[in-house]
N, C-alpha and C positions, 0 to 999 in steps of 0.2 A: 041512535041506539048505541050503547057502549058494550063492547064485547069483553072488556077487562074488568078486574075487581077494583073496588074502592080501597082507599088507604086503610080504613078500619078492618075491612075484610082481610086484606093482605097481612096486617099485623096479627090478626086472630089466627090466620093459617100458619104463620111462622112460629107461634107460641104453642101450637097444638102438640100433644105427645107424639103423634105420628110424624110430624115434621121434624121434631128433634131426633127421633130414631133414624130417620133417613139421613140427616146430616151426620150423625155419628158413624153410620155405615160408610158414608162417602169418605169422611176423614180417615177412617181406619184403612180403607183401601188405598188412599193416597200415601199414608204412612208406610203401609206394607210395600208399596211400589218403591218408595224412597229407600227403605232398608235393602230391598233386593238390588237396586241400582248401586248402592254403596258397596255391597258385597261383591258384585261383579267387577266394579272398578278396582277394588282392593285386590281381587284375585288376579286381574290383568297386570296390575302394578307389580305384584309379587313375582309373576312369571317373567316379566320383563327384566327383573333384577337377578334372575338365576343365571349361572354359567351355561353357555351353549353346550349341547351334547357333543362329545368328541366324535370325530369321524372314525370309521374303522381303521385299525392299525395299518392294514395293507394299503390303504388309500391316503394315509396322512403324509404330507410332504415333510421331508427332513430339513429342519432349520438348524444350521450350525450355531453353536454357542458363540458368544462374543470372543474375539481374539483366538479362535481355533481355526487352523488352516485345514481345509478339506481338499483332497486331490481328486480331480476328474479323470486322471489317467487310469485306464483299466488295468487290473492286476493280471499279469501274465505268469504262467508257470512253464518252466523249461522242462520238457519231458526227458526221461532217461535216454542216454545214447545207446544205440545198438552196437553189437560186436559179433564178429563171426571168425571162425577158424576151421580149417579142413585138414584131414589126414586119412589116408587109406580109404578114400571114397566116401567118407562120412563128413557132413557139415554140422558144426555146433554153432547154434545161433542164440544170442542173448537178446531178449527184448523185455525190458522191465524186470520183473521178478520171475521170468520164465526162461528156461533153457530148452530150446527145441533141438531135437536130433533128427537129421534128415539125410537120406541117401543121395549122394551127388548124381547118381545115375537114375534115380527114381523120378516120379512125377513132381513138378514144382508144387510146393505147399502141401505135399503129402508127407506128414511127419511120422517117423517111426514111433516116437514117444516124446513126452515133455516132462520136465522136472521143475518143481517149484523151488525158487530160491528165497533166501531170507528177505523180509520186507524192505530192508535197507537198499536193496538193488533197485527198488521202484521209486526211490526218493527223487524229487525234481532235480534235474541236471546231473544225476549220478552217471559215472562212467565205469563200465565193466570191460575187462579184457579176458579173452579166451586164449590159453596157451596149451599146446599139445606137445607132450614129451615125445620126440621122435624115436627114442630108444624103447621106452616102455609102453607108449600109447596112452599114458595117463593124461587126463584132461583136467586142467586147472581153470577155474573161473575166479577172477580176482576183482574186487571192488577197489578201484584206484581213487586217489585224491580225496580220501575219506578218512575220518578219524572217529572210531577205529576203522581199520581196513579189514576186509574179509577175504579169506582164502578158502576155496572149496575144491576138494579133489573129487572128481566124478569118475565112476567106473565106466569105461567105454563099452564093456560087455553087458552090464546090467543096467546102465544108465541110472545109477543111484549115487547119492552123495555119500562118499566113504569117510571124508574128514571135513571138519569145519573149524577153522582157526580164526580167532579175532586177535588183532594186533593193534596196539594204540598208535603205532607210527604210520602215517600216511605213505602209501606206495605210489610211486610215479611211473614205473615201468616194470615189466616182468618178462622172464624167459624161463622155460622148463627144459631141463636136459638131464638124462641119466639119473632119474629118481630124485633130483634136487630141484627146488624152485629158487630162482635167483630174483632178488627184489632190489630195485633202485629206490632210494629214499633221499631226503634232503641231508641226511647225515653220512651217507655212503651206501655201499652195496652190502646186502645181507643175503644169507642163504637159509632155506628151510630144509633140514635133512629129512630123509624118508620117514623117520619115526619121531622127529623132533616135535615138541609141544609148541615151541615158539621160534620164529626166525632169530638168527644171531648174526651180528655184524662180522664181516670178514676183516680182520685187523689190517691187512695190507691194503684193503680197499676203503678204509675210512676216509671220507671226504671225496671219494670218487663218485660223482653224481652225473648221470646221463643215461641215454637209452641202452638197452641190452638186446642181444640177438643170439639165438642158439646156432652153432656152427657144427652140425653133426658130421659133416664130411671129415672134419679135423678134430672131432671129439672135444669140443670146448665151447665156451660162451665168450662172445666179444662184448666188452663194456667200453663205452665212450666216457671220458672224463671232461665234461664241459666247464667245470669250475676252474681248472688250470688254464693258464694263458701262456703259450698256446694250448689248445686242447690235446689230450693224450688218448692213446688207445691201449687197452689191456686185454690180455687173453687169460681166461680162467678155465682151468680143467679140473674135473672132480678129483679130490684127494691129493692135489698138488698145490703148491704156492702160486698165486697169480703172477704173471709175467707182464711187465710193461714194455711196450714197443718203443724203440727210439724214434719212431715216426711221430710227427705232430702236424697239426693244421690249425689255421686261424678260423674261428667260427663263434658267433654269438649263440647259435643253436644248431643242432644237427640231428638227423635220424639215420638209421642203419637198416639195411635189408640184406639177407644172405640167401641167394638163390643157387642151389647146387654148389658149384665150386667158386662162384662169383660173389665177392663181398663189395657192396656199394654203400657209400655214405652220401647224403645230400646235406651240404654244409651251407649255412647262411651267415654272411658277414655284412651287417648293415643292410643295404638294399641289394646286395649282390649275392646270388646263390649259384652253386656249382654242383654238378653230379660227378662223383669221383669213384673209380674202381680201385680197390686196394689189392696189393700183392698178398696172396694167402699166407706167405711165410713171414715176410718182413712187416706186413701191414702198412707199407708205404704206398702212397698213391701212384698208380701206373698209367691211368688214363683219366682225362677230364673231359666231360661231355657238356655241351651247352644245353640248358634246359629247353625242352620243346616250347614252341610258341603257345602262348595262352596260359603259361604257368608263371605265377609271380614268385617273388623271393620268399614268400611264406609257404611255399609248397613243401610237402613232406614225402617220405617213402612210406607207402602203406604196406603193412605186412601182408604177405601172400604165400602161396605154395604152388606146387606142381609146375615149377619152372617159369613163373611169371614175375616180372619186375613191375611194380605199380608205383606211379607218381600221382600224388593227390594235391589239389589246390583249388584253383578256379574251375578246374575240370579234372577228370580222371583219365590218365594216360597209361596205356599198356606199352612197355618198352622191351626191346630185345635184351635178355639177361646177360648176354655176352658183350655186346657193344654199347648198350644203353640207348640205342636209336629208337625213337618213338615209332610205334607201329599203328596205333589207333587211339582215338580219344572219344570219351563219352561226356555228356553235359551234366555230370554229377559233381557237386562241390563238397569240399571238406569231408572226404571219405577217410575213415579211420582204419578199416581193415577190409580185406578181400579174400574170399576162398574160391579157388578155381579148380577145374578138373572136368573130365569127360565132355569137353567142348563147350562148357558154359562157366559162368562166374556168378557168385553171389556177393553183392556189395553192401556194406554197412555204412550208411551216411546219415549222421544226425540221429533221428529217432525212427528211421525207416530202412527197409531193405529194397534192393533193386536186383533184377536178374538180367544178364546180358549174354549174348552168344559170343564165344571166343573165335568165331570164324574170321572176323577182321584182324584178329591178333594172331597171325599165321604161325609165328615162331613158337607159341606156347599152347596152341590148340591141339 
């Protein structure tokens, strides 16, 4: 028994209309599948040739361009330096573009008021100086080592800025006395009269470049001339011609401090530094004192008040204003100014303030 079809029957089945329709449907399905497959392949190919999607900006690595140097050193900003001065039981403190007024006998950090200064005082690395006129009590805040320089007169009574002066010449040091502001510049010494619009150079002090200090006990200002070799000392009194002393000293740099009747200079010559007291009349050295241990040749005299002599360098030293003998030391470096009184002191070092008790500094407490 044969279960299959014969050749004639198979040929007849293949040529039937129904068989041709089935084959047509099958071939159509195969063609459709082929077209679909081609479309899929083409789509995949097109996606593979596109640019990859960029990563978010905040996650993208920074790739330097060819021949461009990139620095891995972090950027550092030098903050403005602080400054302080005191008179009549009031401390004036500059930090950035703010002037704080504080009672020396009050609670620490309890400010009576604050005054906004021009934005230039907050510039990185800026240096301000506070000078108090011992005759009038006028308070001057001066932006040093800047072009233009700024001079602000502040009322001690109302704590308001009374005058603001811009001057194109950079100021290196300042002293206030008898309604005048004395300014040391690279061209010489200038003065700002009480109602003057701009400082003016003192003809006799042209080329006299160096630190300044008010000497109220003898009604004058002392100016050091460090450009001359050897260095010279000048006495400048209001409304009179400056007088040059016949005294001289050898120094590459020097600072000056006047405490009561005592006039001190700290002179550096190469790697050697000496502390000298000057005669108040002749301005000649009368006493030479060895620097206290721990102070290098780059030490300076930090401005102070209320009978304190301050030496600053690798540390801060309080010295007897009569003999220059060191009394006590604190571990504060590079102090620019000190205000003392009522048994304590306020120290301006770098961009910060420090408060210490004057009890160890017996001679001035």
